[in-house]
C-alpha positions in Angstrom: 0.0 0.0 0.0 1.2 3.6 -0.7 2.5 5.3 2.5 2.9 8.8 1.0 3.7 10.7 -2.2 6.9 12.9 -2.0 9.4 14.7 -4.2 12.1 13.3 -1.9 14.1 10.2 -2.5 14.3 9.5 1.2 11.7 8.1 3.6 12.0 9.0 7.3 9.8 7.4 9.9 10.0 8.9 13.4 8.9 7.0 16.5 8.5 3.8 14.5 6.0 1.3 15.9 6.3 -2.5 15.7 3.3 -2.5 13.4 5.3 -0.5 10.8 7.8 -3.3 10.2 7.6 -5.1 6.8 8.6 -4.7 3.2 9.4 -1.2 1.8 10.1 -0.1 -1.7 10.1 3.2 -3.6 8.6 4.0 -7.0 9.7 6.7 -9.3 7.2 8.3 -11.7 8.0 10.3 -14.8 6.3 11.1 -18.1 8.0 8.0 -19.5 6.5 5.7 -16.9 7.0 4.1 -13.4 10.1 2.4 -12.0 10.0 0.5 -8.7 13.0 -0.5 -6.6 13.7 -3.8 -5.0 12.0 -4.2 -1.7 13.8 -4.1 1.6 12.7 -5.7 4.8 12.4 -3.4 7.8 12.4 -5.2 11.2 11.2 -3.2 14.2 12.8 -4.6 17.3 10.8 -4.6 20.5 11.0 -6.4 23.8 8.6 -9.3 24.5 4.9 -8.6 25.3 2.9 -11.4 26.9 -0.3 -12.6 25.1 -0.8 -15.7 27.4 0.1 -15.7 31.0 -0.3 -18.2 33.7 -3.5 -18.8 35.6 -3.6 -17.9 39.3 -3.4 -21.4 40.6 -3.3 -25.0 39.3 -4.1 -28.3 41.1 -3.0 -31.9 40.3 -2.2 -35.0 42.2 1.1 -36.8 42.7 2.0 -39.3 40.0 -0.6 -38.2 37.6 0.2 -40.0 34.3 -0.7 -37.1 32.0 1.6 -34.9 33.8 1.1 -31.1 33.9 1.9 -28.4 31.4 2.3 -24.7 32.4 2.2 -22.5 29.3 3.1 -18.9 28.5 3.2 -17.1 25.2 4.7 -13.8 24.0 5.5 -11.9 20.8 8.6 -9.8 20.1 11.3 -9.1 17.6 13.6 -10.8 17.6 11.5 -13.8 18.9 11.8 -14.3 22.6 13.7 -16.9 24.6 12.2 -18.4 27.7 13.2 -19.0 31.3 11.2 -20.5 34.2 11.6 -19.9 37.9 10.3 -21.7 41.0 10.1 -21.0 44.7 8.5 -23.2 47.4 7.0 -20.3 49.4 6.4 -16.6 49.1 9.4 -15.8 51.2 11.9 -17.9 49.2 14.1 -16.6 46.5 13.2 -17.4 42.9 15.5 -20.2 41.5 16.1 -20.8 37.8 14.7 -24.1 36.4 17.5 -25.2 34.3 17.2 -27.1 30.9 13.9 -25.5 30.1 14.1 -22.9 27.3 10.6 -23.2 25.8 7.3 -21.4 26.6 5.8 -24.6 28.1 7.0 -26.2 31.3 6.1 -29.9 31.5 6.1 -31.8 34.8 6.0 -35.5 34.2 4.2 -37.4 37.1 4.2 -34.5 39.5 5.8 -35.1 42.9 4.7 -33.5 46.2 8.0 -31.7 46.1 6.9 -29.9 42.9 4.4 -27.8 44.9 5.0 -24.2 44.9 5.1 -21.0 42.9 6.1 -20.8 39.2 6.7 -18.0 36.8 7.9 -17.6 33.2 10.1 -14.9 31.6 10.2 -14.1 28.0 13.4 -12.2 27.0 15.4 -10.9 24.1 18.4 -8.5 23.9 16.1 -5.5 24.2 14.3 -6.4 27.4 12.2 -9.0 29.2 8.7 -9.5 30.8 7.7 -12.0 33.4 4.2 -13.5 34.0 2.2 -13.3 37.2 3.2 -16.3 39.2 0.9 -19.4 39.6 0.8 -21.6 42.6 0.8 -25.4 41.9 -0.9 -27.6 44.5 0.1 -31.2 44.3 -2.3 -33.4 46.3 -1.2 -36.7 48.0 -2.6 -39.8 46.4 -3.0 -43.5 47.2 -5.0 -46.5 45.9 -8.6 -47.0 47.1 -9.6 -50.3 48.8 -13.1 -51.8 48.2 -14.9 -53.4 51.0 -18.2 -55.0 52.1 -19.4 -55.1 55.7 -20.6 -58.6 56.4 -22.6 -60.1 59.3 -23.6 -63.8 59.6 -25.5 -65.5 62.5 -24.2 -68.7 63.9 -26.0 -71.1 66.3 -24.4 -73.6 68.7 -24.2 -77.3 68.0 -23.6 -78.3 71.6 -25.0 -78.1 75.1 -24.9 -74.4 75.8 -23.9 -75.0 79.4 -20.5 -75.8 78.1 -20.0 -72.3 76.9 -20.6 -70.7 80.3 -17.9 -68.2 81.2 -16.4 -68.0 77.7 -15.3 -64.6 76.5 -16.0 -64.5 72.9 -14.3 -61.2 72.5 -10.8 -62.7 72.8 -8.5 -61.7 70.0 -7.4 -65.3 69.4 -11.1 -66.4 69.0 -11.6 -63.7 66.5 -8.6 -64.9 64.6 -10.0 -68.4 64.6 -13.2 -67.2 63.1 -11.4 -65.2 60.4 -9.3 -68.2 59.5 -12.4 -70.4 59.3 -14.2 -68.0 56.9 -11.0 -67.6 55.0 -10.7 -71.2 54.4 -14.3 -71.8 53.7 -14.2 -69.2 50.9 -10.7 -70.4 49.8 -9.6 -66.8 49.6 -6.6 -65.9 47.6 -6.3 -62.1 47.4 -9.4 -60.9 49.3 -8.9 -60.1 53.0 -11.0 -60.4 56.1 -10.5 -57.7 58.8 -12.2 -56.1 61.8 -13.9 -59.4 63.0 -16.3 -58.9 65.9 -18.3 -61.5 67.8 -21.6 -60.8 69.6 -23.2 -63.5 71.6 -26.7 -63.6 73.1 -27.8 -65.5 76.2 -28.3 -68.7 74.2 -24.9 -68.4 72.6 -26.1 -67.5 69.2 -23.2 -65.6 67.8 -23.4 -62.8 65.2 -20.1 -62.6 63.4 -19.3 -59.2 61.7 -16.3 -58.5 59.5 -15.0 -56.6 56.5 -14.5 -58.4 53.3 -12.1 -56.3 51.2 -9.4 -55.9 48.6 -5.7 -55.9 49.8 -3.7 -52.7 50.1 -2.0 -51.7 46.8 1.1 -49.6 47.0 0.6 -46.6 44.7 4.3 -45.8 44.2 5.1 -49.4 43.3 3.8 -49.0 39.8 5.2 -47.2 36.8 1.9 -45.9 35.7 -1.7 -45.3 36.9 -2.9 -47.6 34.1 -1.0 -50.5 35.8 -2.7 -49.6 39.0 -6.1 -49.7 37.3 -5.4 -53.2 35.9 -4.2 -54.5 39.3 -7.2 -53.1 41.2 -9.5 -54.3 38.5 -8.4 -57.9 39.0 -8.7 -57.6 42.7 -12.2 -56.2 42.5 -13.3 -59.1 40.2 -11.9 -61.5 42.7 -13.7 -59.7 45.6 -17.0 -60.0 43.8 -16.5 -63.7 43.1 -15.7 -64.2 46.9 -18.8 -62.2 47.9 -21.0 -64.3 45.6 -19.4 -67.5 47.0 -20.2 -66.3 50.5 -23.9 -65.8 49.5 -24.1 -69.3 48.2 -22.5 -70.9 51.3 -24.8 -69.1 53.6 -28.0 -69.8 51.6 -28.3 -73.2 53.4 -28.2 -74.1 57.1 -24.7 -75.1 58.2 -23.0 -73.7 55.1 -20.1 -72.6 57.3 -18.9 -74.5 60.4 -16.7 -72.8 62.9 -15.0 -73.9 66.1 -14.3 -71.7 69.1 -12.5 -73.2 72.0 -13.5 -76.7 70.8 -17.2 -75.7 70.6 -18.9 -76.1 67.3 -21.2 -73.5 65.6 -22.9 -73.6 62.2 -24.1 -70.7 60.1 -27.9 -70.0 60.0 -29.7 -70.3 56.6 -30.1 -66.8 55.0 -28.8 -64.9 58.0 -26.1 -63.2 55.9 -26.3 -59.3 55.7 -24.1 -57.4 53.2 -23.6 -53.7 53.1 -23.4 -51.6 49.8 -20.0 -51.7 48.2 -17.7 -49.1 50.0 -14.7 -47.4 48.5 -12.2 -46.8 51.2 -9.6 -44.0 51.3 -7.5 -42.6 54.2 -9.3 -40.0 56.3 -9.2 -36.6 54.4 -9.1 -38.2 51.0 -11.7 -38.8 48.3 -11.8 -41.1 45.2 -11.3 -39.4 41.8 -13.5 -40.1 38.8 -11.8 -43.4 38.1 -12.9 -44.8 41.6 -9.4 -46.2 41.8 -7.2 -43.4 43.0 -7.7 -41.7 46.3 -6.7 -38.0 46.3 -6.2 -35.8 49.4 -8.7 -33.0 50.0 -7.5 -29.6 48.9 -7.1 -26.7 51.4 -10.5 -25.4 52.2 -12.0 -28.9 52.2 -12.3 -31.8 54.6 -13.0 -35.5 54.0 -14.8 -37.8 56.2 -18.1 -38.1 54.4 -19.5 -41.2 52.5 -21.9 -40.4 49.6 -24.4 -42.9 48.3 -24.6 -43.6 44.6 -26.1 -46.1 42.2 -23.8 -47.6 39.6 -25.6 -48.9 36.4 -24.5 -52.4 35.6 -26.6 -52.7 32.5 -29.6 -54.9 31.8 -31.6 -52.8 34.3 -29.3 -53.7 37.2 -27.7 -51.2 39.6 -25.2 -51.6 42.4 -25.5 -49.5 45.6 -22.2 -47.9 46.4 -20.7 -45.5 49.0 -17.8 -43.3 47.9 -15.7 -40.9 50.1 -16.0 -37.3 49.1 -14.4 -34.0 50.2 -16.7 -31.2 51.3 -16.0 -27.5 51.7 -15.4 -26.2 55.2 -18.6 -24.7 56.7 -18.9 -21.0 57.5 -16.9 -20.2 60.7 -14.2 -22.8 59.9 -11.2 -23.1 57.6 -8.5 -25.6 56.6 -5.1 -24.5 55.3 -3.7 -28.0 54.9 -4.2 -30.8 52.5 -5.7 -34.3 53.2 -7.4 -33.4 56.4 -10.5 -35.1 57.8 -11.8 -32.0 59.8 -11.8 -28.3 59.4 -10.3 -25.9 61.9 -12.6 -23.5 64.0 -12.1 -19.8 63.6 -11.1 -18.0 66.8 -13.8 -16.9 69.2 -16.0 -14.0 67.8 -14.6 -14.6 64.4 -16.2 -16.2 61.3 -15.8 -16.5 57.6 -17.8 -14.8 54.8 -18.4 -18.0 52.8 -17.8 -21.7 52.9 -14.4 -23.3 51.7 -12.1 -20.9 53.7 -8.4 -22.1 53.2 -6.6 -19.8 55.7 -6.9 -18.3 59.1 -6.7 -14.8 57.4 -10.2 -15.5 56.0 -11.6 -15.5 59.6 -12.9 -12.0 60.1 -14.1 -10.4 63.5 -17.8 -10.4 64.1 -19.6 -7.1 64.8 -19.6 -6.1 68.4 -22.8 -5.5 70.3 -24.6 -2.4 69.1 -22.9 -2.4 65.7 -24.0 -4.0 62.5 -23.0 -4.8 58.8 -24.6 -6.6 55.9 -22.4 -9.6 56.6 -22.3 -9.5 60.4 -18.6 -9.0 60.2 -16.3 -6.0 60.3 -16.2 -3.3 59.2 -19.3 -2.5 61.2 -21.5 0.6 61.7 -22.7 1.9 65.0 -26.4 1.4 65.6 -28.6 4.5 66.1 -29.7 5.0 69.7 -33.2 3.8 69.1 -32.0 0.6 67.7 -29.3 -0.3 70.3 -29.2 -4.1 71.1 
């Protein structure tokens, strides 16, 4: 496009802008015609300008297979180089992350030690620009266990006077019962835990226990996919053992147990089975895979089981209970990860909303004879006729 018409053979551009870079040429016009010069490229050098900065905060969990990418973008001439910086807390000095010279920082299988502040810098020989920092939260993770709460009623096959004075709550008796059920079901991977024995005056015994998958070490596997496959096999076996237990107890005497030489047999159809429960450590919840337990984020607590129905197809549903993290209620906060309870604000302090993640969010309540829309400071003195 034509910039201007001039009688001069020189073009001067003062206070040139980056948008004015490009190809320039000149044309000479006479009565004989027009002659145009070869074009020359004018590069306008300027320092980097960010056009994609970091978000305020990012959250992931340790060992996440897909990793985590932090991305910045900038334009400049000459094109920018990149540096990334990290610090664990606000009071630490920024440290250079070596061997990263691109606008994307990739964290493969994040570790708990990766948590902290990150910022990027775009630079060239004219100057540099840095992004606002982002805080990366890396939540702890483990593998969920799946369990059923079971109870079975047993009746004595002996003169009940022989059982007088026996303490059925002895730990060795509980172990005998656990071994009996284990052998009756021919368990391989499924475990029996938390055995309890309750006897009535006629020495009918109710045996309660947990039938559950074994603990799987999260860090022992190279990928979450391997964890999925391992847990999947264990859950299939748990379901087979559960069904076997149902079959065994559908008839009187399906399971025979001996306690201190006294024989008991299971009562027909006395079996009670709870919904399937996904078990995580206190202060954790299962993620969408229902395999990985992830610690509750700051501002949340986790000791709540939520009921859900899982569609098995063919019109069948399975009742399940899954652990879930909930936001701290008003008047409480939680600044740590993976906690089962929230912390109470100091006396005469509260929070403006749920999900507070620091003590600083606890604000003083209005004093007597003062008020505000929130009930918290800053407050206004009541008029004399409305003093309380």
